[in-house]
C-alpha positions in Angstrom: 0.1 0.5 -0.1 1.4 3.4 -1.2 1.7 6.6 1.6 2.1 10.4 1.0 3.4 12.8 2.7 5.2 16.3 1.5 8.9 16.8 2.2 10.4 20.4 3.2 12.0 22.1 0.6 13.6 25.5 2.0 10.4 27.4 2.5 8.0 24.9 0.2 6.4 21.6 0.1 6.7 18.8 -2.2 4.9 16.3 -2.1 4.9 12.3 -2.6 4.4 9.2 -3.2 6.1 6.4 -1.4 5.3 2.8 -3.2 6.6 -0.3 -1.4 8.6 -0.9 1.4 12.5 -2.3 0.5 16.0 -0.7 2.0 17.0 0.9 -0.6 16.2 4.6 -1.6 15.1 5.0 -5.3 13.8 9.1 -6.0 11.4 9.3 -9.4 10.6 11.9 -11.0 7.8 12.2 -13.5 7.7 14.2 -16.4 5.7 17.7 -17.4 2.0 17.0 -17.3 2.4 14.2 -15.5 2.0 13.5 -11.6 3.3 11.0 -9.0 1.3 8.2 -10.3 3.8 7.5 -13.0 5.7 5.1 -11.5 3.3 3.3 -9.4 3.9 0.2 -12.4 7.2 0.5 -12.1 7.2 -0.6 -8.3 6.4 -4.0 -8.4 9.9 -4.8 -10.3 11.8 -2.9 -7.6 11.0 -5.6 -4.0 13.8 -4.1 -2.6 13.3 -0.1 -2.7 11.2 2.4 -0.9 9.6 4.2 -4.8 9.4 7.6 -3.5 7.7 9.5 -6.5 7.6 13.2 -6.0 5.1 15.2 -7.6 7.2 18.5 -9.2 6.0 22.7 -8.8 2.5 22.6 -10.2 1.9 19.2 -11.0 -0.4 16.5 -9.0 -0.8 16.8 -5.4 1.4 19.5 -4.9 0.8 23.4 -3.6 3.4 25.7 -4.6 3.1 29.5 -5.2 2.6 30.5 -8.8 5.5 32.5 -8.7 7.6 31.2 -7.2 11.0 28.8 -8.9 12.1 25.9 -7.6 15.6 26.7 -7.3 18.7 24.6 -6.0 18.7 25.2 -2.4 15.0 23.7 -2.5 15.9 20.8 -4.5 19.1 20.0 -2.1 16.5 20.9 0.8 14.3 18.1 -0.1 16.8 15.2 -1.0 18.1 16.1 2.3 14.8 15.7 4.4 14.1 12.5 2.3 17.5 11.6 3.6 16.8 12.3 7.0 13.5 10.8 7.1 14.4 7.7 5.3 17.5 7.3 7.4 19.7 6.5 4.3 23.5 8.1 3.6 22.6 6.6 -0.2 20.2 7.4 -3.4 19.3 5.9 -6.9 17.5 8.2 -8.9 14.7 7.3 -11.8 13.7 10.3 -14.3 11.4 10.8 -16.9 11.5 14.0 -19.6 11.2 16.9 -17.7 12.2 14.7 -14.4 15.6 13.6 -16.5 16.7 17.2 -15.8 16.0 17.6 -12.3 18.3 13.9 -11.9 20.9 15.4 -13.7 20.6 18.3 -11.5 20.5 16.0 -8.1 23.0 13.8 -9.5 25.5 16.6 -10.1 25.2 18.3 -6.7 25.3 15.0 -4.5 27.6 12.7 -6.8 28.7 10.7 -3.6 25.3 9.8 -2.2 24.3 8.9 -5.8 24.3 5.3 -6.6 22.8 4.7 -9.7 20.3 6.7 -12.4 18.2 5.7 -15.3 16.9 8.3 -17.1 14.1 7.6 -19.7 14.1 10.3 -22.5 15.7 12.8 -20.3 15.9 16.6 -20.7 19.0 18.3 -19.9 21.1 16.3 -22.0 22.6 19.6 -23.9 21.5 23.4 -23.6 18.0 24.1 -24.6 18.6 27.6 -26.4 14.7 28.4 -26.5 14.3 27.3 -22.5 16.6 29.0 -22.3 15.5 32.1 -23.8 11.7 32.3 -23.0 13.0 31.6 -19.6 16.5 33.6 -18.7 16.4 36.4 -20.7 14.0 39.6 -20.3 13.0 39.8 -23.7 12.1 36.5 -24.2 10.3 36.4 -20.6 7.7 39.2 -22.3 7.9 37.4 -25.7 6.5 34.0 -24.0 4.2 35.5 -21.7 2.8 37.9 -24.5 2.7 34.5 -26.9 0.9 32.1 -24.2 -1.5 34.9 -23.5 -2.8 35.9 -27.0 -1.4 32.7 -29.6 -3.1 33.7 -32.6 -0.7 36.9 -33.0 2.0 34.1 -33.5 0.6 31.7 -34.9 1.7 32.8 -38.7 5.2 33.1 -37.8 4.8 29.7 -36.5 3.4 28.3 -39.5 5.8 30.4 -41.7 8.6 28.4 -39.6 7.0 25.1 -40.0 6.3 26.0 -43.7 10.3 26.3 -44.6 11.4 23.4 -42.3 12.6 24.9 -38.9 10.2 23.5 -37.3 9.1 19.9 -37.7 5.4 18.3 -38.3 6.3 16.3 -35.1 7.3 19.1 -32.9 4.6 21.3 -34.3 2.0 18.5 -33.6 3.5 18.1 -30.0 3.8 22.0 -29.4 0.3 22.8 -30.5 -1.2 20.2 -27.5 -0.4 22.6 -25.6 -1.4 25.9 -26.6 -5.4 24.5 -27.7 -6.6 25.7 -24.3 -6.6 29.2 -22.1 -5.5 26.3 -18.8 -2.5 24.5 -21.2 -1.6 27.5 -21.5 -1.3 29.0 -18.7 0.0 25.6 -17.1 3.2 26.0 -19.5 3.4 29.7 -18.1 3.7 28.7 -14.1 5.8 25.3 -15.1 8.8 26.7 -17.7 9.7 29.6 -15.5 9.4 27.7 -12.4 12.1 25.2 -13.7 14.2 27.4 -15.3 16.9 27.7 -12.3 17.1 23.4 -12.4 19.9 23.4 -15.5 22.9 20.8 -15.3 26.1 22.4 -14.9 27.1 19.8 -17.8 31.1 20.6 -17.4 30.6 19.4 -13.3 27.8 16.4 -13.8 30.0 14.6 -16.2 33.1 15.1 -13.9 30.8 13.6 -11.3 29.4 10.8 -13.1 33.3 10.2 -14.5 34.9 10.8 -10.6 32.8 8.9 -8.7 31.9 5.5 -11.7 28.4 6.3 -11.2 26.4 3.7 -13.2 24.1 5.6 -15.2 21.5 4.1 -18.1 19.5 6.0 -20.3 16.5 4.9 -22.2 15.8 6.6 -25.8 12.8 6.1 -28.2 14.5 5.9 -32.1 11.6 8.0 -32.7 11.1 10.4 -30.3 11.1 14.0 -32.1 10.7 16.0 -28.9 14.0 14.7 -27.3 16.3 12.6 -30.6 18.5 9.9 -29.4 21.7 11.9 -30.7 21.7 14.1 -27.9 22.0 11.1 -25.6 25.1 9.8 -27.3 26.3 13.4 -27.6 26.0 12.9 -23.7 27.3 9.3 -23.2 30.7 10.5 -25.5 33.8 10.4 -23.2 31.5 8.2 -20.5 32.2 4.6 -19.8 30.0 4.1 -17.6 26.6 5.3 -18.8 25.4 2.9 -21.3 22.8 3.7 -23.5 19.0 1.7 -24.4 16.8 2.3 -28.1 13.5 1.3 -27.6 11.4 1.5 -31.1 8.9 3.8 -29.3 8.5 7.5 -30.2 8.9 10.0 -26.0 6.4 7.8 -24.2 8.9 4.8 -23.5 7.0 3.2 -20.3 4.4 1.1 -20.9 4.1 -3.3 -20.1 6.9 -4.8 -22.0 9.3 -2.0 -21.7 8.9 -1.4 -17.7 10.2 -4.5 -16.8 13.6 -4.2 -18.5 14.4 -0.1 -17.6 13.7 -1.5 -13.9 16.0 -4.7 -14.1 18.9 -2.0 -14.7 18.2 -1.3 -11.0 21.0 -3.6 -8.9 
């Protein structure tokens, strides 16, 4: 039976669901527009673990202030709280998409405590110039906010870029699903800025993985147009403990066939 609760992240709190009762701790982070229940099917394959699945800000049952960003200190505080609460000195990580970026940052911050990391179509493997522009640049933030409030004003630009091949058909369709309603646009306007401080410092992260021999398994979809496999191939170069698995899937990698394969990576 799962248990639920809240963990302290500096001045705010994050909601979590605990699946299983094993001795090892596994911290799991879902993707954009998912929630902590995403990892419920994984727990049955991980009897040796307590799977702590965390609702990211503005997702699931997380009570997060509208204008507050998730900062590095918040993430550090949450991890320290969980380690203390469950009396462990080490943990493993499991992340999907946006949650993968969170896992990469935690590994950078806690290399000595990270036993291993398993990622599924993770964001954060390469620097995203567009994301940085709309969340960290003054002009970019204003344009992003204006676009999400009145997208019709900018659709001709997007259609032009799509027509010229600058935006692929797959990415166009993926983006449009988050613009089809006011609530979806408002959600995006809350989440992207909120998560903008959780960006891996790639040189530090790669050094941590190398120096501490952290096992990393990355699962990518062969047909993923959102986070293509090439990003993982680039990340893997020079890191002997990073193992890449390519599945015949798109961005959503996990189902009844793939979950056993993904969870088999955990010791």
